[in-house]
N, C-alpha and C positions, 0 to 999 in steps of 0.2 A: 724288158719286160719295165713298164715305171716303177721306180720305186726312189721315194723323197722319204721325211720325216714327216709331214701330212699324210702321208699314205699311211705309216709306221702308226703312225695316233689313232689314225681310224679306223684303221684292222684292228689294231689292239682292244680300241672299243666295245668293238662288234664281236670280236671272237673270244674276248676275256665274260660277256653276259653269260650268266647262269642262271637260273632259277632257283634263288636261294631259299631255304627251306626253315633259317634259325639267323636270325638277329639277333645284335646288341641291343642295350637300351638305349645307348648314346643316341642325342638330338639329333636333329636332321634343322642345318639353319634355314630360317625362313625366306631367306634372299637367296640361298640354293636350291628351295623346292620352285622360287619363281624362274629363276632363272633358268631353269631346267624345264620347266612349262612351257616359257615361252623362247626359246631354245625350239624345241618341238613343235611348237607349232608350225613352223614354218613347213610340216608336212605339207604336199600336196593334195590337195583336193577338187574335186571335180569342178570347171566352174567357178573355184575359189570357194565353195560351200562351207570348208572348215565346220564337219561336221560335230566336232567335239565339245562333251561338254564335262568337267572335273570336281569333284568334289575332293578337299581336302582334308580328312580326318585325322586330327594330333592329341584330342584330348576328351572329357567325357563322355562325348557323341561318340567318337570311334569304341569309349568302351560298353554305351547302350548298345552298339550296334553287336560287338561279337556278343555280349552277353544274352541277347534276345536271340543270338542265330543259334548258339551254342547250346542255350533248352532245348529249342526245336530239332537241332540236328542229333542232341543226345536223348528224344523221345522219341520211338520207332512212329508213334501215332502220329504226331502233332510234325515228323519228317515227311511221312506220306503222302502231308495233307500239300505241301510247298514241291512243288515242280517247275521247270524251268518255262519260262516267257517264249523262249524261241531255240532250235533244235543246233547246240555248239557240236557235240560229235553227228555224225552219223547215223541212222536209224538203222540199218545192216551195217555190222563191219565186213571187211574181207581183207582179204590180206593184199599187199604187205601190209595195212594202217594195225592192222587190227594186230599184227607181231608185233611195232613196234611198241603199241599204247602197254602190250604184257610186258617187254623186255624191261622197260623204263619203270612202270611200277616193282618189278618183283626185282627190280637192279636197287632200286630205295628202299623196300622193304626189309630186304637181305642185310643192308649197310644197318639197318634199323633193330635186324633181329629179330624181323617178324616174318612169322611162317604164316600157311595159307589157315590154320587151322586159330590162327591170333584171329578171329572179325574186331573182336573190341578194343587190343589195339591198333588195326587199320582204321577203326571207326576215327579213333582218338586222333593218330597223327592225321586222319582227313580234319577233323577237328579245329586242327591246329589252323587254319585257312583263316577261319571267321576271326583266329585274334591275330590276322597276317603276319603268324608268326613270330610274333613278338616283334615285330616293325615298328621303329617310331609314329611311323608315317601311313597312312593309309591314305588311298584313292577308289573311288566308287566314280566308274565312266559312266553316263547317259549319252541317250543319242532320243531325237525327236521320231518318234513315230510315225512323221509325213516322209522321211526318207526311207530311201530305198536299197539297194546290194550295193549299188557302189558307192556311198556313202559308207557303206562299212566297211569295203577294202580302201578307203581314206583311214578310216579309224584304223587300221590294222597299221598305217605306215605312222599316221600320230603315237600309236601306245609305242613301237619301235623304237621313235626317236625320243622317248623319253628314256626306254629301258640304255639306248646308247650313251644317250649324254649323261646320266647318273654315272656310265660306269667312265667316262671323261672326267668326274670330281671324286672317285673315288668311289663312290655307292654304288650300291647294290639294290636289286628288284625281284620280283616273284608276280609275273601276272598269270590271273585268278581267275576263272572264271565260276568256281565254285560258289562263288556267292549268286549267282544267276538265277539257283535254286528256290533263294530266298527273297527275291526281286521284293516280294509284299513287306517284309521285314524291312530292307532297305527301304524302299517305297516310305514305310511309315516312321521311320526314327529320321531319316533327311528330309522328311515333310516333300518329297519330291511331284512333280506337276503332274499331271495327268498325261500331257503328251509325250514325257521323257521317258524311255524305257531303259534300263541298267543293262550295262555291253560285257563288266567283268569289273575285278577289282584289282588292287597290286598294289603290294605292297612295298617299301621305299628304305632302306634304309645302313647299316654296316656291318656287313657278313661277322658271324661266330661263325671264326674259321677251327676251333675246335670243336665244333658241331660234326659226329662224322655225316651227317646227313648231305651237309655241303662239299662233303668230297667226291657227290656224284658228278660225272661229267657222261652229257648223253650222248651218244651216237649219231654219224650222220653219213646217211649215203652218198657214197663215193661221185665225184662228177657222171663218170659213166649212166651211173644209173637215174640219170632225170636230167641229164643234157643231151640233145641233139644238135651240132653242126651241119644247118643246112647251105651245101655252096650254090 
């Protein structure tokens, strides 16, 4: 088995990555943000198309985006007028995917003391997505509408690179598909051109380890459950 300091460093960056849902207000240096994105851009992409585009939010625009989305999110009539531009989740849930989804949701809510009856509490927790969970840096990722499914696969590798590069610098992240529902507000606030569609958001910062929600460690299927060696 291969084992060396480089392998241990890379493995540690990957395995320590978790979706953090409470951040400290500690600023992240711009040079660190730029370094993370520069490293992440080494992600592979078919014929080097590099389909990613990133909007980095750290100031008034970030606050405006959060305020406008939360205003819509907190008003059922307004929220009903906003739908995702693409289907992130399956239209029909089946096992084992629905089981995993339910488990992680109820595990998180249990830590926060939220019961099934507390719909307002769950909605408020979901709403914290739009404040990037208090992180000092928010990313919004877009892709050109002309690109197809293969470029979305490439995009996933770019996003993973960001999260791993962040861990290598002692920073944490939370990838957020929640922003896709409010893509029209995102488009308006960021003045996105018509050819761009919102892929997702992401929070970046230093985890607040004093918050109970950050103690959640999600389970992973054991290797035999998803791997088959074929000789």
